[in-house]
C-alpha positions as CSV (number, residue, x, y, z in Angstrom):
1,M,49.8,-85.8,56.9
2,T,53.1,-84.2,56.1
3,V,54.2,-80.7,56.9
4,S,54.0,-79.7,53.2
5,H,50.3,-80.6,53.1
6,I,49.5,-78.8,56.4
7,K,51.1,-75.5,55.4
8,P,48.7,-74.8,52.4
9,L,45.8,-75.8,54.5
10,V,46.8,-73.3,57.2
11,L,47.2,-70.5,54.6
12,M,43.7,-71.2,53.2
13,V,42.2,-71.0,56.7
14,I,44.0,-67.8,57.5
15,F,42.9,-66.2,54.1
16,F,39.3,-67.3,54.5
17,T,39.3,-65.9,58.0
18,F,40.7,-62.5,56.9
19,F,38.4,-62.3,53.9
20,N,35.4,-63.1,56.0
21,G,36.3,-60.5,58.5
22,C,36.8,-57.8,55.8
23,V,33.7,-58.4,53.7
24,A,31.1,-59.6,56.1
25,V,31.6,-58.2,59.6
26,L,27.9,-58.9,60.5
27,N,27.1,-62.5,61.2
28,C,23.4,-63.2,60.9
29,T,22.1,-66.4,62.6
30,S,19.3,-66.6,60.0
31,P,18.1,-64.7,56.9
32,T,15.4,-62.9,58.9
33,P,14.8,-59.1,59.6
34,D,15.2,-59.7,63.3
35,S,18.6,-61.3,63.0
36,L,19.9,-58.5,60.6
37,F,18.5,-55.7,62.8
38,K,20.1,-57.1,66.0
39,G,23.4,-57.3,64.2
40,L,23.1,-53.8,62.9
41,E,22.0,-52.4,66.2
42,N,25.0,-53.9,68.0
43,Y,27.4,-52.6,65.3
44,L,26.0,-49.1,64.8
45,S,25.4,-48.3,68.5
46,S,29.0,-47.0,68.8
47,K,29.5,-46.0,65.2
48,K,26.8,-43.3,65.1
49,L,28.8,-41.0,67.4
50,I,31.7,-40.2,65.0
51,R,32.4,-40.0,61.3
52,P,32.2,-43.5,59.8
53,V,35.9,-43.6,58.6
54,S,38.7,-46.0,59.3
55,K,41.1,-43.3,60.4
56,F,40.5,-39.7,61.6
57,S,42.7,-38.4,58.9
58,D,40.6,-40.0,56.2
59,P,38.1,-37.6,54.6
60,L,34.5,-38.8,54.2
61,R,33.2,-38.5,50.6
62,I,29.6,-37.4,50.3
63,N,27.9,-37.5,47.0
64,I,24.9,-35.1,46.6
65,S,22.3,-34.7,43.9
66,I,19.2,-32.6,43.7
67,T,16.0,-32.5,41.7
68,V,13.9,-29.4,41.3
69,V,10.3,-30.5,41.8
70,G,8.7,-27.1,41.9
71,I,9.5,-23.3,41.7
72,L,7.0,-21.9,44.2
73,G,7.8,-18.2,43.8
74,V,10.2,-15.3,43.6
75,D,9.9,-12.4,45.9
76,E,11.5,-9.3,44.3
77,K,11.0,-7.2,47.4
78,A,12.6,-9.6,49.8
79,Q,15.1,-10.9,47.1
80,T,14.2,-14.6,47.9
81,L,13.6,-17.7,45.8
82,T,11.3,-20.5,47.1
83,T,11.8,-23.9,45.6
84,F,10.9,-27.5,46.4
85,L,13.7,-30.1,46.0
86,W,14.5,-33.7,46.3
87,Q,17.9,-33.9,48.1
88,V,19.9,-37.1,48.0
89,L,23.0,-37.7,50.1
90,E,25.2,-40.8,49.7
91,W,28.2,-41.9,51.7
92,D,29.9,-45.2,52.9
93,I,30.3,-46.5,56.4
94,A,33.8,-47.9,56.5
95,G,34.1,-51.5,57.6
96,L,30.3,-52.3,57.5
97,S,29.1,-55.1,55.3
98,W,27.1,-58.3,55.4
99,D,26.4,-61.3,53.2
100,E,23.2,-60.9,51.3
101,E,22.4,-64.6,51.3
102,E,23.2,-65.1,54.9
103,C,21.2,-62.1,56.2
104,G,18.5,-62.3,53.5
105,A,18.5,-58.7,52.3
106,E,20.6,-56.5,50.1
107,K,19.4,-53.2,51.7
108,V,17.3,-52.2,54.6
109,S,15.6,-49.0,55.8
110,L,16.7,-47.8,59.2
111,P,15.7,-44.9,61.4
112,R,17.9,-41.9,61.1
113,E,18.7,-42.0,64.8
114,M,20.7,-45.2,64.3
115,L,23.2,-43.6,61.9
116,W,25.7,-40.8,61.9
117,L,24.3,-38.1,59.6
118,P,26.4,-35.4,57.9
119,D,25.6,-31.8,58.8
120,V,25.0,-30.7,55.2
121,H,23.2,-27.3,54.9
122,I,22.4,-24.7,52.2
123,A,24.4,-21.5,52.6
124,E,21.6,-19.3,51.1
125,F,18.9,-20.7,53.4
126,M,16.7,-17.9,54.7
127,D,13.9,-19.7,56.5
128,E,13.2,-22.9,58.2
129,N,12.5,-26.1,56.3
130,K,8.7,-26.7,56.4
131,S,8.8,-29.8,54.2
132,P,7.6,-33.2,55.6
133,Q,10.3,-35.2,57.4
134,T,11.4,-38.6,56.3
135,P,12.3,-40.8,59.3
136,Y,14.2,-43.5,57.4
137,V,17.3,-44.0,55.2
138,Y,18.5,-46.9,53.1
139,L,21.5,-48.9,54.2
140,Y,23.1,-51.4,51.7
141,N,25.0,-54.5,52.5
142,T,28.2,-52.8,51.3
143,G,27.9,-50.1,53.9
144,H,26.5,-47.6,51.4
145,V,24.0,-45.1,52.9
146,F,21.3,-43.6,50.7
147,D,19.5,-40.6,52.3
148,D,16.7,-39.1,50.2
149,K,14.4,-36.4,51.6
150,P,12.3,-33.5,50.3
151,V,13.4,-30.0,51.2
152,R,11.4,-26.7,50.9
153,V,14.1,-24.1,50.4
154,V,13.6,-20.3,50.9
155,S,17.0,-19.0,49.7
156,S,18.4,-15.6,49.1
157,C,18.9,-14.6,45.5
158,M,20.3,-11.4,44.0
159,L,17.6,-10.6,41.5
160,E,18.3,-8.5,38.4
161,I,14.9,-7.1,37.3
162,Y,16.1,-4.4,34.9
163,N,14.7,-6.4,32.0
164,F,11.4,-7.1,33.7
165,P,9.2,-8.9,32.4
166,F,11.8,-10.5,30.1
167,D,14.3,-11.1,32.9
168,V,16.4,-14.2,33.4
169,Q,17.6,-14.9,37.0
170,N,20.6,-16.9,38.2
171,C,20.0,-18.2,41.7
172,S,22.5,-20.5,43.4
173,L,22.1,-23.2,46.1
174,T,25.4,-24.0,47.9
175,F,25.6,-27.3,49.8
176,G,28.3,-28.0,52.3
177,S,29.1,-29.1,55.8
178,Y,28.4,-26.5,58.5
179,L,31.0,-27.7,60.9
180,H,33.4,-30.1,59.3
181,F,36.4,-28.9,57.3
182,A,37.4,-30.1,53.8
183,S,39.9,-32.4,55.4
184,E,37.0,-34.3,57.1
185,I,34.2,-34.1,54.6
186,R,34.4,-33.6,50.8
187,M,31.4,-32.8,48.7
188,F,30.9,-34.3,45.2
189,S,28.1,-34.0,42.7
190,A,26.5,-37.4,41.9
191,M,24.7,-36.1,38.7
192,T,25.8,-34.0,35.8
193,P,24.0,-30.7,35.1
194,E,22.3,-32.3,32.0
195,Q,20.9,-35.1,34.2
196,I,19.6,-32.7,36.8
197,L,17.9,-30.6,34.3
198,S,16.3,-33.5,32.4
199,E,15.1,-35.2,35.6
200,S,13.8,-31.9,37.0
201,K,11.8,-31.1,33.9
202,D,10.3,-34.6,34.0
203,V,9.0,-34.3,37.5
204,L,8.4,-30.5,37.6
205,E,4.9,-30.1,38.9
206,T,4.5,-26.3,38.7
207,N,3.7,-24.4,35.5
208,G,3.6,-20.9,36.8
209,E,5.5,-17.7,36.1
210,W,9.0,-19.2,36.2
211,E,10.6,-21.8,34.0
212,L,13.8,-23.7,34.8
213,S,16.0,-23.1,31.7
214,S,19.4,-24.5,32.8
215,V,21.5,-25.9,35.7
216,H,25.2,-25.4,36.3
217,V,27.2,-27.3,38.9
218,V,30.4,-25.8,40.4
219,R,32.6,-27.5,43.0
220,S,34.3,-25.0,45.2
221,Q,35.9,-24.4,48.5
222,L,35.1,-21.7,51.1
223,D,38.3,-20.3,52.7
224,L,37.8,-18.8,56.2
225,D,40.3,-17.9,59.0
226,V,39.3,-21.1,60.9
227,G,39.7,-23.4,57.9
228,R,38.6,-24.5,54.5
229,Y,35.2,-26.0,53.7
230,S,34.2,-28.2,50.7
231,Q,31.1,-27.0,48.9
232,I,28.9,-27.9,45.8
233,K,27.1,-24.9,44.2
234,Y,24.1,-25.5,42.0
235,E,23.2,-22.5,39.8
236,L,19.6,-22.5,38.7
237,I,18.9,-20.4,35.6
238,L,15.2,-19.3,35.8
239,R,13.3,-17.6,33.0
240,R,10.2,-15.5,33.6
241,R,7.3,-16.2,31.3
242,P,6.4,-12.7,30.1
243,T,3.0,-13.3,28.3
244,L,0.9,-12.2,31.3
245,Y,2.7,-8.9,31.6
246,V,2.8,-8.2,27.8
247,V,-0.9,-8.7,27.5
248,N,-1.9,-6.8,30.7
249,L,0.8,-4.0,30.8
250,L,2.6,-3.4,27.5
251,V,-0.2,-3.8,25.0
252,P,-2.7,-1.4,26.7
253,S,0.0,1.1,27.3
254,C,1.1,1.0,23.7
255,F,-2.5,1.5,22.6
256,L,-3.0,4.6,24.8
257,V,0.3,6.1,23.5
258,A,-0.7,5.3,19.9
259,V,-4.1,7.1,20.5
260,D,-2.3,10.1,21.9
261,L,-0.1,10.1,18.8
262,V,-3.1,10.1,16.5
263,S,-4.5,13.1,18.4
264,F,-1.9,15.2,16.7
265,L,-4.1,15.0,13.6
266,L,-6.7,17.2,15.3
267,P,-6.3,21.0,14.7
268,P,-4.1,22.6,17.3
269,Q,-6.5,25.5,17.8
270,S,-9.4,23.1,18.6
271,V,-10.5,23.0,22.2
272,D,-11.5,19.4,21.7
273,R,-7.9,18.4,21.3
274,S,-7.0,19.6,24.9
275,S,-10.1,17.8,26.3
276,F,-9.2,14.6,24.5
277,K,-5.6,14.6,25.8
278,M,-6.7,15.3,29.4
279,T,-9.0,12.3,29.2
280,L,-6.2,10.1,27.9
281,I,-3.9,11.2,30.8
282,L,-6.6,10.5,33.3
283,G,-7.2,7.0,31.8
284,Y,-3.5,6.2,31.7
285,T,-3.0,7.2,35.3
286,V,-5.9,5.0,36.4
287,F,-4.4,2.2,34.3
288,L,-1.1,2.5,36.1
289,L,-2.7,2.5,39.5
290,I,-4.7,-0.6,38.8
291,M,-1.7,-2.5,37.3
292,N,0.7,-1.4,40.0
293,D,0.6,-4.7,41.8
294,L,2.0,-6.4,38.7
295,L,5.2,-4.3,38.7
296,P,8.1,-5.4,40.8
297,I,9.3,-3.5,43.9
298,T,12.9,-2.6,43.2
299,G,16.0,-2.0,45.3
300,D,19.0,-0.7,43.4
301,Q,17.8,-0.7,39.7
302,T,14.6,0.6,38.1
303,P,13.1,-1.8,35.6
304,L,13.0,-0.8,32.0
305,I,9.3,-1.1,31.9
306,N,8.9,1.5,34.6
307,V,11.0,3.9,32.6
308,F,8.8,3.2,29.6
309,F,5.7,4.0,31.6
310,S,7.2,7.2,33.0
311,I,8.3,8.5,29.6
312,S,4.9,7.6,28.1
313,L,3.2,9.6,30.9
314,A,5.7,12.5,30.5
315,L,5.1,12.7,26.8
316,M,1.3,12.8,27.3
317,V,1.6,15.6,29.8
318,T,4.1,17.5,27.5
319,S,1.7,17.1,24.6
320,L,-1.1,18.5,26.7
321,L,1.0,21.5,27.8
322,E,2.1,22.0,24.2
323,T,-1.6,22.0,23.0
324,V,-2.5,24.6,25.7
325,F,0.4,26.7,24.5
326,I,-0.6,26.5,20.8
327,T,-4.2,27.2,21.6
328,N,-3.2,30.3,23.6
329,I,-1.0,31.4,20.6
330,Q,-3.8,31.0,18.2
331,F,-6.3,33.2,20.2
332,S,-3.9,35.7,21.9
333,S,-0.9,36.0,19.7
334,S,-2.0,39.5,18.5
335,Q,-1.5,40.8,22.0
336,Y,2.1,39.4,22.4
337,S,5.2,41.4,22.1
338,A,7.7,40.7,19.4
339,V,9.3,37.3,19.2
340,P,12.9,37.3,20.8
341,H,15.5,37.2,18.1
342,W,17.2,34.1,19.6
343,L,13.9,32.2,19.8
344,S,13.0,33.2,16.2
345,V,16.4,32.0,14.9
346,L,16.4,28.8,16.9
347,V,12.9,27.7,16.1
348,L,12.1,29.2,12.7
349,R,15.5,28.8,11.1
350,Y,16.9,25.5,12.6
351,L,14.0,23.5,14.2
352,A,11.7,24.2,11.3
353,V,14.1,22.8,8.8
354,A,14.7,19.8,11.1
355,V,11.0,18.9,11.2
356,C,10.5,19.6,7.5
357,M,8.6,22.8,7.9
358,P,10.5,25.6,6.1
359,P,9.4,29.1,7.3
360,K,6.9,30.9,5.1
361,K,8.2,33.8,3.1
362,K,6.8,37.1,4.2
363,S,4.7,38.8,1.5
364,N,6.1,42.1,0.2
365,R,2.6,43.4,-0.7
366,V,1.5,46.4,1.3
367,T,-1.5,48.6,1.1
368,V,-1.1,52.3,1.6
369,Y,-3.9,54.6,2.4
370,I,-3.6,58.2,1.5
371,N,-5.7,60.3,3.9
372,P,-6.5,63.8,2.9
373,S,-6.8,66.6,5.4
374,H,-10.1,67.6,6.5
375,K,-9.6,71.1,5.2
376,D,-9.1,69.9,1.7
377,S,-12.5,69.0,0.8
378,T,-11.8,68.5,-2.9
379,T,-9.3,65.6,-2.6
380,H,-10.5,62.1,-3.3
381,M,-9.3,59.3,-0.9
382,S,-8.2,56.2,-2.7
383,P,-6.1,53.1,-1.6
384,I,-2.9,52.5,-3.6
385,T,-1.4,49.0,-3.7
386,I,2.4,48.8,-3.9
387,T,4.2,45.6,-4.9
388,G,8.0,45.1,-4.5
389,N,10.0,48.2,-5.3
390,Q,7.2,50.0,-7.1
391,S,6.9,53.7,-6.4
392,I,3.9,55.3,-5.1
393,S,2.0,57.0,-7.8
394,E,-1.2,58.9,-7.9
395,D,-2.9,60.7,-10.7
396,K,-3.6,64.2,-9.4
397,H,-5.6,66.5,-11.4
398,P,-4.6,70.0,-10.4
399,M,-7.5,72.2,-9.7
400,K,-7.7,75.6,-11.2
401,S,-8.1,78.3,-8.7
402,P,-11.5,79.7,-8.9
403,T,-11.7,83.2,-9.9
404,Q,-14.9,83.5,-7.9
405,P,-15.6,82.5,-4.4
406,A,-16.8,78.9,-3.9
407,A,-20.4,78.3,-3.3
408,P,-21.2,76.9,0.2
409,P,-21.1,73.0,0.3
410,E,-24.3,71.2,0.1
411,P,-25.4,69.1,3.1
412,A,-25.7,65.9,1.1
413,L,-22.2,66.1,-0.2
414,E,-20.8,66.7,3.3
415,E,-22.6,63.6,4.6
416,L,-21.2,61.5,1.8
417,R,-17.7,62.7,2.6
418,K,-18.1,61.8,6.3
419,L,-19.5,58.3,5.3
420,S,-16.4,57.7,3.1
421,R,-14.1,58.5,6.0
422,D,-16.0,56.1,8.3
423,L,-15.9,53.3,5.6
424,T,-12.2,53.7,5.2
425,A,-11.6,53.3,9.0
426,I,-13.8,50.2,9.0
427,R,-11.9,48.8,6.1
428,R,-8.6,49.4,7.8
429,Q,-9.8,47.6,11.0
430,V,-11.2,44.6,9.0
431,D,-7.9,44.2,7.1
432,K,-5.9,44.3,10.4
433,H,-8.2,41.7,11.9
434,F,-8.0,39.2,9.1
435,Q,-4.4,39.6,7.9
436,G,-2.9,39.8,11.4
437,S,0.4,41.4,12.3
438,N,3.8,39.9,11.6
439,T,4.3,39.2,15.3
440,A,1.2,37.0,15.5
441,E,2.3,35.1,12.4
442,E,5.7,34.4,13.9
443,W,4.2,33.1,17.2
444,Q,1.8,30.9,15.3
445,M,4.7,29.6,13.2
446,I,6.6,28.8,16.3
447,G,3.7,26.9,17.8
448,A,3.3,24.9,14.6
449,V,7.0,23.9,14.6
450,I,6.9,22.8,18.3
451,D,3.8,20.8,17.6
452,R,5.5,19.0,14.7
453,L,8.7,18.5,16.8
454,L,6.7,16.8,19.5
455,F,4.9,14.6,17.0
456,Y,8.3,13.4,15.6
457,L,9.5,12.7,19.2
458,Y,6.5,10.6,19.8
459,I,7.2,8.5,16.7
460,L,10.9,8.2,17.6
461,F,10.0,7.1,21.2
462,I,7.5,4.5,19.9
463,A,10.0,3.1,17.4
464,A,12.8,2.9,20.0
465,S,10.5,1.2,22.5
466,F,9.4,-1.4,20.0
467,I,12.9,-2.2,18.9
468,T,14.1,-2.5,22.5
469,I,11.2,-4.6,23.7
470,S,11.5,-6.9,20.7
471,G,15.2,-7.4,21.2
472,I,14.9,-8.2,24.9
473,W,12.0,-10.6,24.2
474,I,14.1,-12.4,21.6
475,W,17.0,-12.6,24.1
476,N,14.6,-14.0,26.7
477,N,13.3,-16.6,24.4
478,S,16.8,-17.8,23.5
479,Y,17.1,-19.2,27.1
480,A,13.8,-21.1,26.6
481,A,15.2,-22.7,23.4
């Protein structure tokens, strides 16, 4: 054999040896599990202590993916979110491989204790993981490690409950190494947000109060004084299903407010109106006490629904006080002093026009009684009615002076004159009682204007509440779509 024939043969042997050493470092004596396990045990016994990289300067790439299996609950008081996830970590062990035909398997499941495992944790973790532990991981013949395990996560979440029960929450789960810097471990997402959302909805086993609407993936780095850490942040967009709260909270409350609004149709001077409103306030208070457990416990912000309940109760109490005030005016206004000028101008001139109740024009019709002196026994008492600028006129028939002394009055005529004086006094009192004074009329007019003003405020509040709740509900449903 010549030298020219030996040289290619040597090169082929060297190439085959190098290729065999790089691709299949494990040599199995037979394609059996025992043979493969012994080879892996001998190889991994020293590799599990350090990062599985060729050089210390090489960063280890870790691919992570999650699937949301269940949304267990949201605690508004503690500001926490409880979820159940499937967490998958994937990385490669540098230099490890075996031949599938020689060893008889493409992948094997190994105990976790045999491999180096990354210290990936969740930055928002608030409680220990109480999920069942999986003792095995998959190892492929290319050195690829597949670690799939369930995780029960109790994470912190800054909850914004101003729009309760139509709120949408954005809770994040940040995965990264607890100890290793970005130069040693780099985190990458193995799935797109659309894939995570689709797979999560396919396997989601809870159909409770919260619905997973969207998922966002953000790759970031945490910069600290000691170094930089690689992180993957998953933003879970959760939408609350508001039907329970609409049926149990908003609808009954709106009914009670509407009934209180209808109560304005009752006469203000009726005592039944006050009793009716007191019964409504009592029922509304009991309703709020019973439904208090459904309302969230807040920290910084007050939910809009709490504001709605507070304003509704305040309007009910105000309407009751206004009814008491009007009832008092109707029965005791004749004993009041004159209406202050500023109050008369404010209410009767401006507010009355605003609520479409122009003030009544005062009548210029007066009744004048001419009272004769008791000494003049011949004068006849008669009421004279004056309208406008008419002058007071009375037909007086001058009496001729008797030439002879008058005869003494008869007793019957004297009694008739006394009866006429008594009837005139009674007539004057009756007119004063039924017609009322100008002061009483002004107070009653003020009470009517205030009653109409509160009625319009009720209508305005109900309309504003309906528009606001409808708008927030439509905005909430846009996330579901």
